[in-house]
C-alpha positions as CSV (number, residue, x, y, z in Angstrom):
1,M,-38.3,44.8,82.1
2,T,-38.6,44.7,78.2
3,E,-36.8,48.0,77.9
4,L,-33.9,46.7,80.0
5,I,-33.5,43.6,77.8
6,I,-33.6,45.8,74.6
7,L,-31.0,48.2,76.1
8,L,-28.8,45.2,77.1
9,V,-29.0,43.7,73.5
10,V,-28.2,47.1,72.0
11,L,-25.2,47.6,74.3
12,V,-23.8,44.1,73.5
13,A,-24.3,44.6,69.8
14,A,-22.5,48.0,69.9
15,L,-19.7,46.5,71.9
16,A,-19.3,43.7,69.3
17,V,-19.2,46.1,66.4
18,G,-16.7,48.3,68.2
19,L,-14.4,45.4,69.0
20,F,-14.6,44.3,65.3
21,V,-13.7,47.7,63.9
22,R,-10.9,48.2,66.4
23,A,-9.4,44.8,65.7
24,R,-9.1,45.8,62.0
25,A,-7.7,49.3,62.5
26,G,-4.1,49.7,61.3
27,K,-3.8,46.1,60.1
28,V,-2.0,45.5,56.8
29,R,-4.5,43.4,54.9
30,D,-3.4,41.3,52.0
31,V,-5.3,41.9,48.8
32,R,-5.2,39.0,46.4
33,P,-4.2,40.3,43.0
34,D,-6.6,39.4,40.3
35,G,-4.4,40.3,37.4
36,A,-3.5,43.6,35.9
37,A,-5.3,46.8,37.0
38,P,-8.4,47.6,35.1
39,A,-7.8,50.2,32.4
40,R,-9.9,52.9,34.1
41,R,-8.2,52.3,37.5
42,A,-4.8,52.3,35.9
43,E,-5.6,55.6,34.1
44,L,-6.8,57.3,37.3
45,L,-3.8,56.0,39.3
46,T,-1.4,57.4,36.6
47,E,-3.1,60.7,36.6
48,V,-2.5,61.2,40.4
49,G,1.2,60.1,40.2
50,V,1.2,56.4,40.8
51,A,3.6,55.4,38.0
52,P,4.0,51.9,36.7
53,G,7.4,50.2,37.2
54,V,7.8,51.2,40.8
55,P,6.1,50.1,44.0
56,T,4.0,52.8,45.5
57,V,2.4,53.7,48.8
58,L,-0.8,55.7,48.2
59,H,-2.5,57.2,51.2
60,F,-5.6,59.3,51.4
61,S,-5.8,62.1,53.9
62,A,-7.5,65.4,54.6
63,D,-6.8,68.6,56.4
64,W,-9.4,67.8,59.0
65,C,-8.0,64.2,59.6
66,G,-6.0,64.0,62.8
67,P,-4.6,60.4,62.4
68,C,-3.4,61.3,58.9
69,A,-0.4,63.1,60.3
70,A,0.7,59.8,62.0
71,V,0.3,58.0,58.7
72,R,2.6,60.5,57.0
73,R,5.3,59.9,59.6
74,V,5.0,56.1,59.4
75,V,4.9,56.0,55.6
76,G,7.8,58.5,55.4
77,S,9.9,56.3,57.8
78,A,9.2,53.1,55.8
79,I,10.0,54.8,52.5
80,A,13.3,56.2,53.9
81,D,14.3,52.8,55.3
82,L,13.8,51.2,51.9
83,S,15.3,54.0,49.8
84,T,18.5,52.0,49.2
85,S,16.7,48.9,47.9
86,A,16.9,47.8,44.2
87,S,13.5,49.3,43.4
88,P,12.7,51.8,46.2
89,P,9.0,52.6,46.8
90,V,7.5,56.0,46.3
91,E,4.9,57.8,48.3
92,V,1.8,59.5,46.9
93,E,-0.6,61.3,49.3
94,L,-4.0,62.4,48.1
95,D,-6.5,64.7,49.7
96,I,-9.8,62.9,49.6
97,D,-11.7,66.2,49.2
98,R,-9.7,67.0,46.0
99,H,-9.7,63.5,44.5
100,P,-13.1,62.0,45.2
101,V,-13.2,60.0,41.9
102,I,-10.1,57.9,42.6
103,A,-11.2,57.5,46.2
104,K,-14.5,56.1,45.1
105,E,-12.8,53.9,42.5
106,L,-10.6,52.4,45.2
107,G,-13.5,52.1,47.7
108,V,-12.1,54.4,50.4
109,L,-14.7,54.5,53.2
110,S,-12.7,56.1,56.0
111,L,-9.6,58.1,56.7
112,P,-6.8,57.4,56.8
113,T,-6.7,54.7,54.2
114,T,-3.4,53.5,52.7
115,F,-2.8,51.3,49.6
116,I,0.3,49.5,48.5
117,F,0.6,48.9,44.7
118,D,3.3,46.8,43.0
119,A,5.2,47.9,39.9
120,D,2.3,46.6,37.7
121,L,-0.2,48.9,39.4
122,T,-1.8,46.0,41.1
123,E,-3.2,46.6,44.6
124,R,-1.3,44.3,47.0
125,F,-2.2,45.6,50.4
126,R,-4.8,47.9,52.0
127,I,-4.6,49.5,55.5
128,S,-7.5,51.3,57.2
129,G,-6.2,53.5,60.1
130,V,-2.6,54.1,61.1
131,P,-0.3,51.2,60.1
132,A,2.5,49.9,62.3
133,A,5.8,50.9,60.8
134,N,7.2,47.3,60.9
135,D,4.1,45.9,59.3
136,L,4.3,48.5,56.5
137,R,8.0,47.8,55.9
138,S,7.4,44.0,55.9
139,A,4.6,44.5,53.3
140,L,6.8,46.7,51.1
141,A,10.1,44.9,51.3
142,P,9.3,42.0,48.9
143,L,8.1,44.5,46.3
144,T,11.4,46.4,46.3
145,V,13.8,43.7,45.3
């Protein structure tokens, strides 16, 4: 009887964790800016192609990551839709295996992970998983005016 109760508790806990993780996947989460990017972070971002003065979508991927292909399509579509705006966003894709230092600096824990930076290199949004195209466009639009 004790084993059955333990099994039931473990199953309920696993279900709760799974639902929590699934609920967060692909959601565009607002990151409260705390001022300018720290000097080290700004230096690392500049080294990988995230330039100040333009909003940027930075996403981490890997050859072995299946969902990363979907992120490429969604980001490409959002970038294309906003290409005629006053300050069109740019896309930077980084292989996590080739850029582990910047991935660690930004706290990338899983793939795919996408960041939206404003023109001041301040992280504005973070997405774990594949974002919805409309959510990504909505997050980027205010940064492109």
